[in-house]
C-alpha positions in Angstrom: 104.4 81.4 112.1 104.9 84.9 110.1 104.9 86.7 113.3 107.8 85.8 114.5 109.6 85.9 111.2 108.7 89.5 111.6 110.0 89.9 114.9 112.7 87.4 115.5 115.9 89.4 113.8 114.9 92.5 116.8 114.8 90.3 118.9 117.9 88.4 117.7 119.7 92.4 118.8 118.2 93.1 121.5 119.7 90.0 122.6 123.2 90.4 121.2 124.0 94.0 122.3 122.7 93.1 125.8 125.8 90.5 125.5 128.2 92.2 123.6 127.3 95.8 122.7 125.9 98.2 119.7 128.2 96.7 117.4 127.8 93.3 117.1 124.0 93.4 117.7 123.9 96.1 114.3 126.1 93.3 112.1 123.5 90.2 114.6 120.5 93.1 113.0 121.6 92.7 109.1 122.5 89.3 109.4 118.9 88.5 110.7 116.9 89.9 107.8 118.4 88.9 104.9 117.6 85.2 106.6 114.5 87.3 107.8 114.0 88.3 103.5 114.8 85.4 102.3 112.2 83.2 104.6 109.3 85.4 103.5 110.5 85.0 100.6 111.0 81.6 99.9 107.2 81.9 101.6 106.0 84.0 99.7 107.8 83.6 96.6 108.3 87.2 96.2 109.6 90.3 98.8 107.2 93.6 98.6 108.5 97.0 97.9 108.6 97.5 101.9 111.3 94.5 103.0 113.0 95.6 99.4 113.6 99.0 100.9 113.8 97.3 104.0 116.6 95.8 103.4 118.5 98.1 101.7 118.2 101.1 104.5 119.5 98.6 107.0 122.8 97.4 105.1 122.7 100.0 104.2 123.0 101.5 107.3 124.4 98.6 108.8 127.7 99.0 106.7 128.0 102.4 107.9 127.7 102.0 111.5 130.0 99.6 111.6 132.9 100.6 109.2 132.8 104.1 110.7 132.4 102.1 114.6 129.3 105.8 114.8 125.9 103.7 116.1 125.4 106.7 114.8 123.7 105.1 111.9 122.3 102.3 113.1 120.1 104.8 115.4 118.6 107.4 113.0 117.4 104.6 109.9 114.8 103.8 111.1 113.5 107.4 111.3 114.4 107.9 108.0 112.4 104.9 107.1 109.9 106.4 108.8 110.4 109.8 107.3 110.1 108.5 104.3 106.7 106.1 104.1 105.2 109.6 105.3 106.5 111.9 102.8 105.2 109.2 99.9 102.4 108.2 101.2 101.7 111.9 101.7 102.6 113.1 98.0 101.5 110.2 96.3 97.9 111.3 97.8 97.8 114.7 97.8 99.9 116.0 94.7 99.2 113.5 92.6 96.0 111.2 94.0 97.2 107.9 93.8 97.1 105.8 96.7 99.9 103.9 97.5 98.0 101.1 99.7 94.8 100.9 97.0 97.3 100.2 94.8 99.3 97.7 97.1 96.8 95.6 98.7 93.6 96.5 96.4 94.0 93.8 94.9 93.9 92.1 97.5 91.3 93.3 99.5 88.2 95.6 98.6 87.1 99.1 100.1 85.7 102.4 100.0 88.0 104.8 98.2 87.0 106.7 101.3 88.0 104.6 103.6 91.5 103.7 101.4 91.8 107.3 101.8 91.4 106.9 105.7 93.8 104.8 105.5 96.2 106.3 103.3 95.7 109.7 106.2 96.2 107.2 109.6 99.5 105.7 107.5 100.9 109.2 107.0 99.9 110.0 110.2 101.7 106.8 112.6 105.0 107.0 109.8 105.3 111.1 110.6 104.6 110.1 114.6 106.4 106.6 114.5 109.7 109.1 112.3 109.3 112.0 115.3 109.4 108.9 118.4 112.9 107.7 117.0 114.1 111.5 116.4 113.4 111.8 120.1 114.5 109.0 122.0 118.0 109.0 119.4 118.5 113.0 120.4 116.9 112.5 124.2 118.2 109.3 125.5 121.4 106.5 125.7 121.7 103.9 123.3 121.0 101.6 126.4 117.5 104.1 125.7 117.2 103.9 122.5 117.9 99.8 122.4 115.3 99.0 124.9 112.6 101.5 123.0 113.5 99.8 119.8 112.0 96.3 121.3 109.8 97.7 123.8 108.0 100.6 120.7 107.0 97.2 118.5 103.6 98.8 120.6 103.3 100.7 118.4 102.3 99.3 115.5 101.2 96.6 116.9 98.1 99.4 118.1 98.1 100.7 114.9 97.4 97.3 113.0 94.5 95.9 115.5 93.4 99.5 115.0 93.6 99.7 111.7 91.8 96.1 111.7 89.0 96.6 114.0 88.3 100.3 111.5 88.8 98.0 108.1 86.6 94.7 109.5 82.6 96.4 109.1 83.9 97.6 105.0 85.1 94.1 104.7 83.0 92.0 101.9 82.0 87.6 102.3 84.6 86.7 100.3 86.9 89.8 101.0 86.3 88.9 104.6 87.2 84.8 104.0 90.1 86.1 102.0 91.7 87.7 104.6 90.2 84.8 106.6 93.1 82.1 104.8 96.0 84.3 104.8 95.6 84.7 108.8 95.6 81.3 108.8 92.6 81.3 110.8 89.2 79.5 109.9 
């Protein structure tokens, strides 16, 4: 069910865009994201920082798109989000010697510091890649192509997350493996 909650805003956006246009799609995306966050809050009783940032950026860039009738704002939102994440993670790890991933997830998952460091670097590279690829599509392709990329581009995070899971699996201790399985709903 959680995966459905994660993907329904983009699916609704895609459908509204195909039936109407980018502006109706943007309004639907904004409403669906507010509903998504309400559902996540109802289930978890909290929103993670990433949820809050995503919500604010979608509402901000969506509002600019609708008010100014300029689709460039909603198309650049992913680039801004991913670039900000990449820069923040890089500065935290290399300038301040703080690992945000470990700070956020360390209470749920016990991993060696070297693994946390590699995961953080992987996230820096991944988010920089996602910012770059979104920028490339925005600058070189039509809005129609960008919307299709947004839908089919979800393969990138899925592949990245599966790869990340495969990488950390050997490092998960017995109790942590049980916690992860319980959290994901597997026995």
